[in-house]
C-alpha positions as CSV (number, residue, x, y, z in Angstrom):
1,M,50.4,128.5,-90.2
2,G,51.8,125.4,-91.8
3,Q,48.5,123.6,-91.7
4,Q,46.9,126.2,-94.0
5,Q,49.7,125.8,-96.6
6,A,49.3,122.0,-96.2
7,L,45.6,122.3,-97.0
8,W,46.2,124.6,-99.9
9,L,48.8,122.1,-101.4
10,R,46.4,119.2,-100.8
11,K,43.7,121.1,-102.7
12,L,46.1,122.0,-105.5
13,L,47.1,118.3,-105.9
14,S,43.4,117.4,-106.0
15,D,42.8,119.9,-108.7
16,F,45.4,118.1,-110.8
17,S,43.7,114.7,-110.1
18,L,46.6,113.8,-107.7
19,E,44.6,113.6,-104.5
20,Q,46.5,112.8,-101.4
21,K,44.9,109.9,-99.5
22,E,47.1,109.8,-96.5
23,A,47.6,112.5,-93.9
24,T,50.1,115.3,-94.4
25,E,53.0,115.2,-91.9
26,I,53.7,118.5,-90.3
27,F,56.9,118.7,-88.2
28,C,56.8,120.7,-85.0
29,Y,59.4,121.2,-82.2
30,N,56.9,122.3,-79.6
31,R,55.6,119.3,-77.7
32,S,52.9,121.4,-76.0
33,T,51.4,122.3,-79.4
34,I,51.3,118.6,-80.4
35,S,49.8,117.6,-77.1
36,M,47.1,120.3,-77.3
37,A,46.2,119.2,-80.8
38,K,45.8,115.6,-79.8
39,N,43.9,116.3,-76.5
40,H,40.3,117.3,-77.0
41,A,39.7,118.3,-73.4
42,L,39.8,122.0,-72.7
43,H,41.9,122.7,-69.6
44,G,42.2,125.9,-67.6
45,R,45.4,126.7,-69.3
46,T,44.0,126.4,-72.8
47,K,40.6,127.9,-72.4
48,H,41.8,131.4,-73.4
49,I,42.8,130.1,-76.9
50,D,40.3,131.5,-79.5
51,V,38.1,129.1,-81.5
52,H,39.9,129.6,-84.8
53,H,43.2,128.5,-83.2
54,H,41.6,125.1,-82.6
55,F,41.5,124.7,-86.4
56,I,44.7,122.5,-86.3
57,R,43.0,120.3,-83.7
58,N,40.1,119.6,-86.1
59,L,42.6,118.8,-88.9
60,A,44.4,116.3,-86.6
61,T,41.1,114.7,-85.6
62,D,40.0,114.3,-89.2
63,E,43.5,112.9,-89.9
64,T,44.1,115.4,-92.7
65,I,47.4,116.2,-90.9
66,I,49.6,114.5,-88.5
67,L,51.8,116.5,-86.2
68,K,55.2,114.9,-85.6
69,F,57.9,116.0,-83.2
70,C,61.1,117.2,-84.6
71,N,64.1,118.2,-82.3
72,T,65.0,121.8,-82.6
73,N,68.5,120.8,-83.6
74,E,67.1,119.1,-86.7
75,Y,64.5,121.6,-87.6
76,M,65.7,122.8,-91.0
77,A,63.0,125.5,-91.4
78,D,64.9,127.5,-88.8
79,V,67.4,128.5,-91.5
80,F,64.5,130.6,-93.0
81,T,63.1,132.1,-89.8
82,K,65.9,132.5,-87.2
83,S,69.3,133.9,-86.7
84,L,71.6,130.9,-86.4
85,S,75.2,130.3,-85.6
86,H,77.5,130.0,-88.6
87,A,77.9,126.3,-88.1
88,K,74.2,125.5,-87.7
89,H,73.3,127.7,-90.7
90,H,75.8,125.9,-92.9
91,F,74.6,122.5,-91.6
92,F,71.0,123.3,-92.5
93,I,71.7,124.7,-95.9
94,S,73.9,121.6,-96.7
95,Q,71.0,119.4,-95.6
96,L,68.7,121.4,-98.0
97,G,71.1,121.0,-100.9
98,V,71.8,124.7,-101.2
99,C,75.0,125.5,-103.1
100,D,77.4,128.3,-102.3
101,F,78.0,130.1,-105.6
102,E,81.0,132.0,-104.2
103,S,82.9,128.7,-103.9
104,R,82.3,128.0,-107.6
105,G,79.2,125.9,-107.3
106,K,80.4,123.5,-104.7
107,C,77.6,122.1,-102.6
């Protein structure tokens, strides 16, 4: 779903005359997804994927987006989407610069 938000943000920037010339980087921790987006051959294992799911492949081919691998231990978006251990949660929110108001604003 990240590719759709990336396209929307690119369009929004363009509307403000701030067109993005280079490809938008999208970080992904699934190597299979990255491989499928880069490989244009349809294999027996991927033929069941519906046509609209190949949208990301077209964006990668057009160099509108670039998929980059990010280790799951460094994937800060998990703090918004998964239940994490206490230590990992605090590590990610500190990386994002989120402050804990209960500790009197200390970040």
